[in-house]
C-alpha positions as CSV (number, residue, x, y, z in Angstrom):
1,M,147.6,-17.4,34.3
2,V,144.0,-16.9,33.3
3,T,142.8,-13.4,32.4
4,L,139.1,-12.5,32.4
5,S,137.8,-9.7,30.3
6,A,134.5,-7.9,29.9
7,V,134.0,-9.7,26.5
8,S,134.1,-13.5,26.6
9,F,132.5,-16.2,24.5
10,G,130.6,-13.6,22.4
11,Q,129.0,-12.0,25.5
12,K,129.4,-8.4,26.5
13,L,129.0,-6.9,29.9
14,V,126.7,-3.9,29.9
15,Y,126.5,-1.6,32.9
16,C,123.6,0.5,34.0
17,E,122.8,2.8,36.9
18,I,119.4,3.1,38.6
19,V,119.3,6.7,39.7
20,G,116.7,7.9,42.2
21,R,116.2,11.5,43.4
22,E,114.2,11.9,46.6
23,W,113.1,15.4,47.5
24,A,112.9,16.6,51.1
25,G,109.3,17.8,50.3
26,S,107.0,17.3,47.4
27,T,107.3,19.8,44.5
28,V,105.0,21.6,42.1
29,Q,106.3,19.4,39.3
30,N,105.8,16.1,41.2
31,P,103.3,16.6,44.1
32,E,102.3,13.0,44.5
33,R,105.7,11.3,44.5
34,K,108.8,12.3,46.3
35,M,111.0,9.7,44.4
36,V,111.9,10.2,40.7
37,M,113.9,7.4,39.1
38,Y,115.5,6.8,35.8
39,L,118.2,4.6,34.2
40,D,121.6,5.7,33.1
41,F,123.3,3.6,30.4
42,G,126.0,6.1,29.8
43,Q,127.0,7.5,26.4
44,I,127.0,4.8,23.7
45,E,127.7,6.2,20.2
46,P,126.3,5.1,17.9
47,I,123.5,3.6,19.9
48,P,122.9,0.0,18.9
49,E,119.3,-0.9,18.2
50,F,119.1,-3.5,21.0
51,Y,120.3,-0.9,23.5
52,Q,117.5,1.4,22.4
53,N,114.9,-1.3,22.8
54,Y,116.0,-2.3,26.3
55,K,116.4,1.3,27.4
56,F,112.9,2.2,26.3
57,Q,111.4,-1.0,28.0
58,Y,113.3,-0.5,31.2
59,D,112.8,3.3,31.4
60,K,109.0,2.9,30.9
61,K,108.8,0.4,33.8
62,I,111.1,2.2,36.2
63,S,109.2,5.5,35.9
64,T,106.1,3.8,37.3
65,L,107.8,2.3,40.4
66,E,107.5,3.8,43.9
67,S,110.9,3.0,45.4
68,M,114.5,2.2,44.7
69,V,114.0,-1.3,46.1
70,D,111.1,-1.8,43.6
71,A,113.5,-0.8,40.8
72,L,116.2,-3.1,42.1
73,N,113.8,-6.0,42.3
74,Y,112.5,-5.3,38.8
75,M,116.0,-5.1,37.3
76,T,117.2,-8.3,39.0
77,S,114.1,-10.1,37.7
78,E,115.2,-9.0,34.2
79,G,118.6,-10.7,34.7
80,W,120.7,-7.7,35.9
81,E,123.0,-8.2,38.8
82,F,123.6,-5.7,41.6
83,V,127.2,-4.4,41.8
84,S,127.3,-1.4,44.2
85,S,125.4,1.6,45.6
86,N,126.0,5.2,46.5
87,V,123.9,7.8,48.2
88,Y,124.5,11.5,48.7
89,Q,122.7,14.7,49.7
90,K,122.5,17.8,47.4
91,G,120.8,21.2,47.5
92,G,121.5,22.2,51.1
93,Q,118.7,22.2,53.6
94,G,114.9,22.7,53.5
95,L,112.5,22.3,50.6
96,F,115.3,22.3,47.9
97,A,117.3,19.5,49.5
98,F,117.3,16.1,47.9
99,S,119.1,12.8,48.2
100,V,120.5,10.9,45.2
101,Y,120.6,7.1,45.2
102,K,122.6,5.2,42.6
103,Y,122.6,1.4,42.2
104,L,125.2,0.1,39.7
105,M,123.9,-3.0,37.8
106,V,125.5,-5.3,35.2
107,K,124.2,-7.8,32.7
108,K,125.8,-10.1,30.1
109,F,124.4,-9.6,26.5
C-alpha cells in the first residue's frame, strides 16, 4: 500500500485562500471598486522568510486586480493550483449586504 503525504521528496504543500468581498453598493471607503480582495495564508508561527516574501509579492498584486477571476488567473500563472471555492452572503439586505468569495489554492514549495 502506498501512502501519500503533504511532505514528499523535500517539497511541502502550502495552502492559500483568495478572499474577495463584494459590496451590494459602493462605500465611502471604497467608492470606485466594489470588490476588495486579499490572500489568507493562515497562521504560520514563526513566519518563515520565504512565506513573508511570497505573501508581500502576491498581496501587492492581488490588491490591484479587478475580479476574482483575475486573481485566480494570476495565482495559477504563479504555479498555484485551484482546489475548491465557496461563496456566501453576509450583512443582511441593502447597502450593508456583501458577498464573500473564497478560492482555495495549493502550491508545492
